[in-house]
N, C-alpha and C positions, 0 to 999 in steps of 0.2 A: 539301693532300691527300696522304695517305700511300699507299704502294704495297703495304702489308702485306695479308695475307689477311683477309677479312671472315668472321667466325664468326656463323652464324645459329642461334639456339636455337629449337627448336620445342617448345612445351609442349603436352602432351596431357592433357586433363582426366582426373581419376581415373575419372569415369563412363564416358568413352570407352574407357579401358583395360579396365575391367571388361566392357564390351560386346564388345570385341575378344576377350578371354579366353573369354567365353561363346560367341561365334561359333565360335571355334576348337574348343571342346568339342563344339558341335553338329555341326561338320564331321566331327570324328573319330567321333562316335557314328553318324552317318548312313553314312559310308563304311565303317566297320568292322562295324556291326551292322545296317545298314539292310535287308539282304535276309534277315534271320533271323526266324523266327517268335517270338511271345511265349514266353518261357521261364520255368518255375517255379523256385522256390528260388534257389540261388546259381548257376544256369546251368551247373553242372558245373565251376565254377572253384574253385580253392583260396581260402582266406580272404584272403590278401594280394591276389591278383588281383581277387577280387570287390570288396574294399574300394576298390581303385584305380578299378575301373569305376564303382562306386557314387558315388565322389567326383566323377568326371567328369560323371555324370548330374546330380548336385546342382549342380555348377558351371553346367552348361548351363541348368538350369531355374530356379535361384535368382538368379543374378547380374543378369539384366536388371531384376528388380524391386528389387534391392538398390542398383543404381547411383545413383539419386537421393539416397538417404541417404548413400552414400559420398561423393558430390560435396559434399553439405552439410557433412559432417564434415571434409572436406579443407580447407574454408575456415577452420576453427579451427586449422589447423596452419601454422606459419610456418617451421619448419626441418625438414630431412630428410623432406620430404613423401612422396616415393616409398616409402622403406623403412617409414615409419610407417603409410602406407595399407595396405601388405602385412600388417603386424601387425594392424591393425583388421579387415581382411577375413578373416584367419585366425581371429581371435577371433569373428567373426560366423558362421563356417562351422559347420554341424552335420551329423553323419552319423547319421541315424536307423538302426539296424543294418539241408509248406506246405500233404494239404492239403485238400481236399474242399469240398463245397457249403456245409456248415454254417460252416466257417471263413470262406469267402467272404462269406456272409451277415453274419457277425459283423463282418468288416472294413468292409463297406459301412455297417452299422448304427452302429458306433462312430464312424466318420468322419462320417456324416450327422448324428448327434446332437450331436457336438462342434461342428460348423459352426454350430449354432443356439444355442450356450451364451453366457452373458455373458463367460466367459473368452476365448472366441474374439473377441468384439466388442472387449474391452479390448485384447488384443494387436494386433488389426487397427488400432484407433484410434491406438496408439502408432506403428505403422509408417506409417500414413497421414499423421500430423501429428507429425513428429519434432523440431519446434523445441524443445519442452520437454526432450527427451532431450539435444539439443545443449547446452542451458544446464547440464544436470546434468553432462555429460561435461567441460565447461569447468572444473568445480571439482575434477576428479580430479587429485591431485598425483602427482609422481614419474614415473619412467621407465615404469611399468606402465600409464600412462593409456590408451594406444592399445589394448592388449590387453584391459583392463577395459572400455573403452567398446565394443569390438567384441563381447566376450562378453555384455555387458548387452543390446546391440541384438540379438545372435544369439539370446538367450533369447526375446525377443519374436517374432523371425522364426520360431523353432521353434514357439512358441505359435500363430502364424498358420498354419503350413504343414504340421505333422506329419500332420494329418488328411487332407491331400491326398497326401502322400508315401506313406502306407500303402496308398493305392489302387493303387499300382504292384504291390504283392504280388498283388492280385486281377487286374489287367489284364495282368500279365506284366512282369517286370523289364526286358526289352529290347523292349517294345512302344513303338516310336517315335511312333506316332500318339497313344498315351496320354500320352507325355512332352510332346508338342507341346501337346495340349489342357490338361494340368495346368499347364504352364508359362504358358500364356495365362491360365488362371484365377488363378494366383498373382499375375501381373502386374496383371490387372484388379482383383483384390481390393485391392491396395495402391495403385494409381495412378489407376484410373478413378473418376469422380464417383459411379458407382453400385456401387462396390466392395462395400459392405455387402450390397446386394441380391444381387450375384453370389454372395457367400458363402452366403447363405441359400438361394438357388436350387440351388446345388450340394449343400447339405446335404439338402434335400428330395429331390433326384434320387438321392442316395446311399441314402436310406432306402427309396425306391421300388425301387432295385436290390437291396437286401437281401431284399426279398420276391420280386422277379422272378427272382432267380438260382436259386431252387428249381425253377422251371419251365423256365428257360433257362440251364443251367450254363455254356454257352459265353460268357456275359457276363463270366465271371471265368476266362479261359484260364490265367492264372498259377497258379491254385489247383485248378482242376477238369480241367486238361488239354484244354480246348476248342481248337478249331482256328482261333482268331482270329489272323491274322498280325500281325507287328509293323510292317510297312510296306507 
């Protein structure tokens, strides 16, 4: 028996790391913006500051639903796992870039109609059953494999979620209640057994809001200046 120091290595699963990052983003959003009302446009921020805040919002909302796919992809990596998972996650990230009742109705209508399309179903199917994607990614050669795999998966994520992200323009960019609800919808669509039904239900609800907003403009405070608070 030797008297040397014992080194214990603790391995944290990639999915766990993504959830920690998402939790940190949620904490920042709530503590920094939780008491503010829903705000239209770019919230009075410059372009760089707005993109930074938008990136944090997308991190908080998207990573919980992305974590299972990231964990599955991590199993295909045998070397430099941590750095390569960062590349994959960056590749999967997407930053979708005010205002009146008509614009709000259009946002609701476009979002709702897309939720009911075959393209939405196809993208959602790929995200819900990613085994086929993993087999495809295993055939990618060279050092760009992780970035290509992340970008390819990110395209399907964008196809799944852009119609939900644009609703933040209507509800208010810093409407934290809307962020919580939309994040829950994104996660349910991708992970719950009834995810496809959730997508269709949200689509129908968005179409209903497209009509209702003409009578109740406060349904879209981010575009109509309604008084709905963010938290």
